[in-house]
N, C-alpha and C positions, 0 to 999 in steps of 0.2 A: 572703802570705796567699792561699789559693785559696778560688775563692767557699764550697764546699762547707763549708770549714772554718768560714769566715766566718759562717755561717749556723746553722752550727752555734753556735756562739758568740752568735752576738744570739737565738738559740733560747730557749742557757740563760739568757741577763741578763732576756729580757722572762720567761719562766717562775719565776726566781728575784724576780722586781718582783711577781709578780701577788702575792705574799703579803704587801705590803704595805699597808696604807690605803688609801682612794679620793686622801685628803688630802694622803700619803706622794710619790704618783706626780706623775711631773711630765712636760714636754717629751719628754722620751725615752721613757718607759713607752710614753708615745701614739702613738712615730714607730713604735717597736718592732710594737705592735699591730698596727696598720694593714698593719707589713710580714707579720707575719705571720697577718695575713687576706688578702694577695694572697698569700703562696701556697698557702693552703688553695681558695682561687678559683679559682686557677690550674690547680688538680691538677682542680677539678672543671668545667671546660672541656676541660683535656684530653681525656678520656675518653667514651665513649658511654653505659658503663655507673652510669650513677649510683648505682646503689643500694647497687654494688658501692662505690663509688670510697669515697661518705658513709662507708659502713662501717669502709672500710681507717681514714680519717679523723676519723671520732669522736671518737677519742680527742682529737685535734688540736683539735676544736674544743669540747673540754670544756673543752682548758686554756685558750685563748684566750681564754673567758669566765669560766675560774676556775670550773669547773661541774662539778657530781658525775654529772652524768650528762643525758643528753639522747632523743629522740622524732622522729622524722620520720614524717607520715603521709603518706599520698598520697587523692587521694577516687579512690572506689570507681567502678566505672565503671557503675552509676547513679544515681551524684551525689548515693544520697540519704546517705553516712556516708563516712567517712576512716577508716583502714582503715592501722596501724602498720609502716614499712616499715625499717625501721630505728630501736634501739629497744639500750640502753649498760644495764647493772648488773640489767635483772632477767632473773632465768634461768627462764623461758621460754622455750620454740619459739612458743607458742602466739601470733597476731597478735593485737593489739588491734584491737576495729572498734566505733567509736564515732559515732551519729548526729550529723548536719549541725542540731543545736539547741544549744539552752541548757541538757541537762541534763546537760555536761561543762564543763571550760575550754576542751579543745582544741574541743570540738566548738560552742561558741560563738563561736570565735575564725572557725573557719571558715563558721558561721551569719552573724558579723557584718563580716566581712570586717577587723576591729579589731583592734590590736598591745592584750595585756594584760601586764602589768609586777607580780607580786603579791607583797607583802611575807612574808604568812604566808596558808599556800592553807587555814589551818586555823581563821582569820578567817572568819563565818558573816558577819558585819555588812560588811568589805570588798567580798564577793563579791556582794554584796544591794546594795551600792552602785551595780555596773559592770551586773548585769541580777536582778531580782526572784527570779527561778526557778533561779540560775547556784551548784552545789556543787561541792564536791571529793570522787571517787572515793575513799572513807576505807577500803572493800575491800581493794584493791589494796596498801597498807601495812599493813593488820592481814593479810596472809595472808602477807606476805615480810618484816614485824619493820621496814619501813625509816622513817623519818621524811622525809616531806615538807615544805620548808619555801619557800624559795623559787622561785620557777616567772614567765619571763619566754616569753610563747608570742606567736610570729607568724606571721600567714595569708603563702604563699609563692604569692604576685598576681603574673600577667603582665595587665596591665590590668586588665577585669575578673573576668578567668576565673583561677576557685580550681584550683591545683594540687595543694596542701596544705598541711599547716600543721609548725610548729618550736618546737619544744618544748625550752624548756633549764630545766634544773630544779638547787635547791640552790645558792648560790651560797655557795663553800667559805672565803671572810670573812664568813659567817655573816650578810651584808649585803643587802640589795638591788641587784639590779644596778641599775648605773647610768647615766649616758648614754650613757658610751663606748661601754658591752657594749651599750645597746639600737640604737646607731650603727650597731654591726658587723653585729646579727644583724639590722637592716633593708637592708644590704649584701648579706649573707647569702645574703636568704630572695631578692632579685633575681635575686643569680649563680644560684643554683637556679632561677626560675622559666623566663631566659633560657636555662640548659640544655636545662633540661625540654622545651622550644620546641625548639630547635634537634633532642631528639633528634625529638618526634614528628612532626618535618616531616621527617627522617631515612627513618622509618620508614612514611611514605604516600608518601614517594618512591622508595622500597625495595620497598612493595606496585606502584606504579605501573610499576614496571621490571618488574617480573613481568608477562609478557606475556599478555592475556586474547584470548578469540576477538573481543572489542568492541571494541578498541581503534582499528579503523578508525572508527570514529564517530565516536571524538573527533577524528582526522586530518580526516577528511571536515567537522569541525565541524558536525556532528549536536545532538553534545551536550558539557557538558566531563568534565574528567578527573572533577570530584566530583561530576556527577550520579551518570557512570557508577560511581563508588565506593560511592555512595548506592544506586544498583540492588542491586548485589553481594551489599550488605549486608543491602538488605531483603529480597534473593529467599533468601539464607539463614536470615534470621529467621522469614521465612513459610513454608519448606520450596515455594517456587514456582521454575521453571527461570528466569534474566538475561532470556530474551528475553520472556517474559510481562509482567516489571517493565517492559522496557524499550515492549512496546505498550500496556500497558493505562497507565503512568505519564505515562508520557512520546512518545504516542501515535506511536511510531515504526511506522511499517511495514517488513512482510518483505523489499520489494524494496530499503529499504537497509541493514536489519542483511546480506543475504546478501553483496554486497561485502566488509565485512568480515570471515566467514566465509573467505570467497577468500582475502582475501589472509593470514591467518592460518596456515590449513592450504596453500597454495601450488595452489589448483585452481580453476578457473572456480568460477561460482557458476551454478546452473539453478534458474530459478522456476518456480513456477505457471503453467503454461500449458493455459488454458482449451481449448485446440482438440487436445488429443494425444488420440492412440487406442488402444484397449489391443488390444494386441497378445498374440495367443493363444499365438505362438511362443514371445514372450518370458516375461512373465506369466502364463499359461496353467494351466505346470508347476510354479507356487508357489504353496503355499495363504497365506491371510492374514496368520495367523497367527504363521508363516515368520519373511514379510517383517516383518511388526510386531517380530519378538522379532530379528531382525538389523538393522535400522536400514539397510537398502537396498532399492533398485527398480532394475529393469534396464530402461532407457527404450526405445532405439532401439539400434540399426548404424549403426553411422558413421564414415567415412576415417580415424578415430583407433584405431576399434574396438569394443566394445562400451560403449556407454554408462552407465555406475551411477550415480543418486545416493542420498545418501548423509547424514549428520548430521554424520556422525565418516570422516572417508576413512581417517583416520591406521590405527585400528582395525580398520577393514571391510577394508581394503587389509594388516593385520597379521594376521588370522584364517585369511586363503589358503583361504576360503571362498568365495567367489567363481568362482574359477578352476573350481574341482570342482567346481560347480553347472551351470557352460555350460565343459565342457574344449576345443569346438569353437573356443574365441574365446582366441588366442592374445595379442591385444590388450584394454586394458581404458581407458577414459576416465572417469573419476573424477572426477564432481561434487559438490558440498560446495551444501547447503539450510537453511533454516531450518526449524526443528519444523513449523511451522505448518501449511508451504507441504507437507513432506514429509507430513503428514497431507490435506491437500488432494486430494494425487497419489494418496497410498493407495486414498482413498477414490473417487474421480473412475474408479484404473485397477479398482478390487473392487469400489467397489459401497457407497453407505452405506446401513448399520442391514439388509443385506442379508445379514448372515454372510460377503459376498464372495463370494458366490455370481455364477456368470455366468450371462449369459441364456441359455445351453445346461444348464448345471444345472439353474435353474428352470426351461426348459420340461419340459427332464425328469421334473421334480417334478410338473407340471400331473397332476392322477385329474378322478376323475368326467367323464369326455366327455359330454355330450349331442348327439341328432342334432339335424338340422336341425329334424326332424318337431314337436321338443316341445313342447308346450306352452308359454305364458308365465311360469307361474307355477317350473315346472322349469329355465327359463333363466333366470327372475333369480335363484336357488339356485346355480346353476352361477355366474354372472357375479357373485355375491358369494364365491363358494370362495376361499379365503386365499393360496392360493397365485397363482390368475389375477390378483389384487388384485394382489399382488406384483412379476408378473410386466409388467401394465401400468405399473405406474409406473416400472417398473426398465428398462423400452421409451422414456417419456417422461423422464426421468432422463437417460440415454444421449444422446440425441436432442439434450437442451437441452446437455451435457455437450459433445456435438460438435463445436456450433453452426451444429444444423442447422436449418434452415425449417420445410418440411413435414415431417410423415411420412404414408407413404402405407401402407393396407391395402387389402391387394389380394386379393380370396379366386378362387380357379376353381370351376368349377362341379363335383360329383359328388364323384369322392376327392382331390382340387386339392388340394392345401395353399393356404396363405394366404401370401404374399410380403408379406411388409413392407420397405419400402425409404425413404433420409432423402432429403432435399432438400438436399447439403452445397453452397457454393460453386455453386448452380445446376445443379447436375450431379444426377441420382439413384443411388443409393450401397445397393445391396444389402444388409441387415441380419439377415434370418432370415427362416426357411419355420416357420409351427407348421401342425401336422399338421390336415387336413380336420376332422377330428369336436371342434376344436377353436371355428372361427370363428363359429359362432353367438351359443356365449359371451361370447367376443372383443369382437363387436362390440353385445352387449346392454350388456357393462360398459362402455363406452365413450358408449351414450346413458344410463343410469342417470347418468353421471358430470356430463352436461352437461342433463342433468334433459328429456331426448326422450322421444316415445312409444315404447316397444318391440314395444308389437304390428304400429303402421305400418310395412312391411317392402316396401312399396308407391310412397311417396312420397317422394321426395328432402328430408330435414330440416337444418336446419340450428340449430345451437347452441354455448355456449362450455361449457370447464373451467375451474374456478378450483381448479388444481392443489393451493394452498397446502394445500384441505380433507383431501386426501388425500394430496399424497407432501410430500418437505421443499424444494421449490423453491417461490417465489412467483413464479410465472409464470400466463400464462391463453394458453390454445388453441383456435383458432376451428374448430368443427369441422361437414364438412361432408358428409354420410351420401347413397350415389348410389346405386338399384337398378342392378344391373348384368345382362346375358344371364347366366341361368343359376338366376334366382333367389337371387343369392346382393347383398352389399348391399358396396359400398366405402366406403370412413372415408378423409378426408383431413384434415389438423388441422394446421391453419398455429400454430405459435409465436411469439404477440406476446409476447416479453422486455420488460416497460417496462423503460424507464432515463433515463437523462437524455441531451439534449442534445446531441451532438458540434459541438465548438467550429467556427467558418467556418474556420477557419487547418487544421485538424483534415480537415476533407471530402477533401484529394485534387484541389482545383482549382490548376488553374497558375496561375503569380502574373497572367498576364494576364488572365485569366479571374475571378478573386478579385478585384483591382482596378476590374473594368469591373462588377462584381457586387454589390459592396458599395457603388459610383457610386449602382448604378442602385436599391440598397432601399431607398438615405438621402433617397431625392425622399419629400416629406411627403403625399404621393396620388398613386393611378394605382392600374393595374391587371398583376398579374404573375404569368405559370402558371411551373410545368413540370409537362414531362409525358414521358410515356415508358411504356413497360409494363408491368404489374402485375410487383410484385416489383420494382422497377429500383432503390427507394431516393428514391422522388417524396418521401415524406412526414419522411423523415427528412432530406433537404437544408431542406425545409421549413422544418422545426423550427430547424435550426441557422441560417438564417436569422431567427428567431424570436428566438432568442437572440442576434445577435448587434444586434438595433434592439430586445429587453427591456430598459427604462430603468424608473426608477420615475417618471416622468412620464408614460409612454405605458401607454393600457389595450388590451391583445390581444383580442381574443374569438374562440377558435377552434370548431368543427365538425368533430367525426371519425366516424367508423367505423370502424375503433374507436379509443377513446386509447391509443394504444402507447406512447407518450412525452406523459413529464408534467416541467414546471419551475416554479421559483416567479414568482409574477406576472402568470400566463397565467389567463384564466376560460374553462376549458374544456370541451366542451358535449358527450355523447356521443350520436349520432344514435339514432335508435330507431324504425322503422319500421311493426313490428308495434299500436306504441302512437302512429301519425300522426307521429312528427316525423321530418322529413325535411328536407335542406339548403335547402329555400325556403322551410321555416318558421321556422328555426332562423334564418336569414339576413333574413328579414323580423324576427322578433326582438330581431338585434341591432344593426337602426339603430335600433330605439329607446333601445337601451342605450348613449350614448355614446362609443363605439367611435374607436379611434387609429388602428389595425389592427384587418382582418377574417382568419380563416384558413379557407376552406370546404377540407374536404377535398376532396372531388370534383368537380367542374363538368361535370352529367352532362345536363345537359337546358336547354331555352333557358330556364323559369324561372328557375331561381340563376342561370348566364350574363350576362341582363340585368341581376337585381339586382345582381353585382357591378358590372356595368359603371356602373349609375345611381351606387352605393357610390361608386368611385373617382371617378366626376365632381362628387360631393359634400364632396369634401374629405377620403377613404376613405382608406390606401390597404389593398390588397386583394389577396390572397392565394389561390392554387387548385392542382389539378394535373386532368390531362388525360392523356386516353387516346390519344396519338396519337406518331407514327414521327419528326416532324424540326422545329424550331423553324416555320420558314415550311409544311410544311402544318397545322399546330393555327391561324393565320392562316387560312386554308381551311374548317376544319373548323369554325369558331366564324361563321364570315360564313355557314355551310350553315346551321348555327342556324337563323338572321332577323336576326345583330343587323346595329344599323344601321353599316355601315363605318364614316361620319362621329364618328361619338360612340365607337366602338369604335377607332378609332384616336386620340384625341384620350388614353381613359382608358390606352390601354396604353406599358406603361413597359420588360416585353420578357419574354421566352419562351427558359426554361433545359431545352432537352430533355437528358434523362439515360439512361444503359445501367451497368450492370455486369461487369467483362469480370473473367476470373480471373486473381488476380494469381502471379507467380512465385514458389518457396517461396524463403527462402534461402538452400538449394543448388543457386541457380541459377550459372550456370557463362560467366566473361565470353566475349567472341570479338571478332574483325573483319574484317567484312564486305568481301567483296572485290568490286573494280571494278563489275561485271554484279548484284551484289544491292543494291546500293547506287543503282544508276542505277532498279533497279526499285525502291526503297522511295521514289527521288525521285518517279518517275513516277506514282507509286500516292498519294503525300499532294499532288501538285499536282494531281491529276485536275480537283479543282475550281474550282482557281484558273485554270487553263487557260480560263475558259471569261470572265474578268474581264476590262476592257481594260486591263489594268498586264500582264498578264502577256502579252498579245498582243504587245505592241507591241515586246516584249524578252525571247522564251522563254526563251531560251540564256541571258542576263544573270540572270534574277528565279530559274535554276535553280541555277545556280553559287554568286550569294546566299546562296540557302536553305540550300545545304550547306557554307559557310562560318558560317552564324548557328550548324549543329547542332556542327560540330566545336568553337567558342569554348566551347560551352552544354555540351554533353554528349561533345566526343572526348576524348582520349588521347594526348598526342604527337602531335597535328596528323592523328587518325583517331576516326575514328568509331567507338563502340563501343557493343555490342549485346550484350543477353544470348539465354541460353538454357535449357528447363527441363531438370534432369536426374532428380532423386527422389528421397526417403531416406524414410525410418520417418515422421516428422512430418510429409507431408502426402502417405504411403500409397502413395509408390513413383508419384506420377501429374507430378510437378515444380510442382505449383501449389497453394496456398494460400491459402485470403481471396480478394476481393475489390476491385477498383479502379473509379473513380468513371470513367468518362467524359462530358463534358460539349459541350452546343453551344450558347453564348448569343448572342440575335439581341437586341440593344437596340434600342427601339421612336424611331428618329432619325426626324427630319423625310425623310429617301426613302425611309425605309422606310413611313410615315403615308401618306402620298402615292400610293404602290403600294396598301394598304390598301382608301385612296377611293376608286380609279381600278378596286378589285377585281383586280388583274392577278393574271395565272398563277404558281402555287408557282415555276415556275424562276425568274420575273421576279425574287420576293424574294427565292430562294435566291443570284441573283447579284448581288444590289443590296445582299444584309448580306456575303455571302463580302468584297465589293468594301469591305464602309465595315470589312474585319478580325475578322469573327464567322468562328472555326476549328470547321470541321465534327465531328461526334463522329467522324468518322475520323482528322482531321487533329489532333486532341484525343490520339485512344489512339495512334495513331503517335507523338507528341510522349514518351507516356509510356511507348513502348518504350524509345524512347533513353536516357530517365530509369531504364528498369532494373524500372521495374511489372512489362512485360506483356509479351507477343511478338506478332507479327504474328498470328500463327493463331486467336488468341484474340479480336485488336481484329478481326478479316475474321468471326468467328463471329457479332457481337454490331451491329456497322452492317452493311446490309441493302445500301446503297452503298460 
């Protein structure tokens, strides 16, 4: 007999036996019941559409329990009610929706997560025994003419999670449902719960299989798949971009989101670059509104073609608008970015809050010029003109965005124009020229911003601009006005961008110097100087050292003019000469304030230096800066100030001389120098070493040893590799972008201290320091040439010798 015929025979025997009263049913009936239950549960497990299979199997389920009707409810999305998914016997297409509460029998079961088996739903006393407020909704029976009696209702539970309710109505034998039916219904509910869980899991996996722009965050371990899914759901509910939710709820930075976008779109990621400069040739022809609407920005020309930054490369590429706007380009290099960085770049290149006007457009809008001979009232009125105010703010914002250190405003007498130049990476770059009749209003506006006397044009004045009061940046500018020939006033503004200290490991020290510096400044007391010309990064280096030493058990006082860099844990004092607060006065106050470490911004007089020496000899670690050319020269300068050589020698820990050389841009080109260039390079590096006894002993061997060490550290395939500048849009075709520090570290060792006590000449101290392992500024710079950070031209330009 076939399996199909056997199953049909067993099913018929079971349904025939269902008509027997419970006391007449035997072992065979029970076996057939569970066999039929197995058939139903197998069908449920084998399908992914549970609602459909229950609908198809509903008659079999009714026959299994010898019931007249059944209803299956599912929990609603808000989990406040249950909604009928399958119902037999009711001729209505409308779903039944019941609150999860004791207002109905199915609602009570969902609420309590307990099964009920009721002999007669019209027996109010029996219902009250289950729950005081429980009642049967008789209106359904009244409308349909049906009489509900027995009801077996069970929760569909997966652990503690409620998925729905199974309601079986009216036993055809007109008896309460027995233990066998209860056991079978319980097993059926477990099967339903398992099937629903599996379906939900598959739905989630199906959603996960749908690639999103942010899947790379999961792959990189930045957040989990569930967290990403929650972000997507929340973004949909709050009508926000997913990127916004990622950044606000999970503190994920745009730089982390970018690589995920690159992986999704298959193009490189382009982040926000604070040093990017507006190109009138590329961005000039495009209006801000057009760029916002199209969602792309041309950045620069490269070897790959015109670089286009956009948030959706596929859409931009598909629109074919870019080739129409720039027909002279045959190739385009697509770059994807985050919405946040796209908006930052837009503000950087088109201005923030000025309607996207270029500086030339703003200059053209300036009106109501005033002659130099105008009175102070008319000048002040012109300086307050809205267009001039916006123009000055734009100059300062552009200077900051281009990483400019100083703004030079240089008027010419008569009808000559007023030039504005920016100092970027140590070099002055022309910015714009302003017509002659605006020069005095421009200077007056700057004087008003820093509370200077606008009527005084014969004496130099100094002041500060807290730009937060006038514009979108939280920066300070140190302003100096200087009367110059022709009855005009020059203005120089230094941007003091307050910020965090740079970690010592990112300061650009070679491993040799970094190790020696950390060892020296870790001593409990002594005197340490950083020397170099103005703008060489002395204060930046000192704050990096203080960050290295800044511990909870250390008290650090600093006296600075001005306070540019702030860090938690330091007690910082602003020097104010007008109020009589100078470095010497603050230094005396520090010694009464129980310090461990003292940093004095500048040692420019005998009193300050003497107090530094005294403080170091009484158990304090003292740091300061000097305006000298090299580390050995600093010693002579300090002794010339009247320092006692014995006390000074005892106090001295070390002196770090520093310069800033231009850094090669990423467009740099590697090359392998020929032998004549290598010999010249070695000779220049060893110029100072030749005076040391070790070099004199075996000159040829020392040179060969130097070369072999360089090959091992910086070479490639047994050859020395150097780099030369190329030039691109990022570096404005100069080949250089940013700056790199060159360092000369003199350690106060016994031999050096002995020479100081003997008041030895600079040359003697220099030779002794080099013999002890000091690398001169030139040597350090040449090492950084081999590291690919700069080139020989730039090193020579900042090193005197």
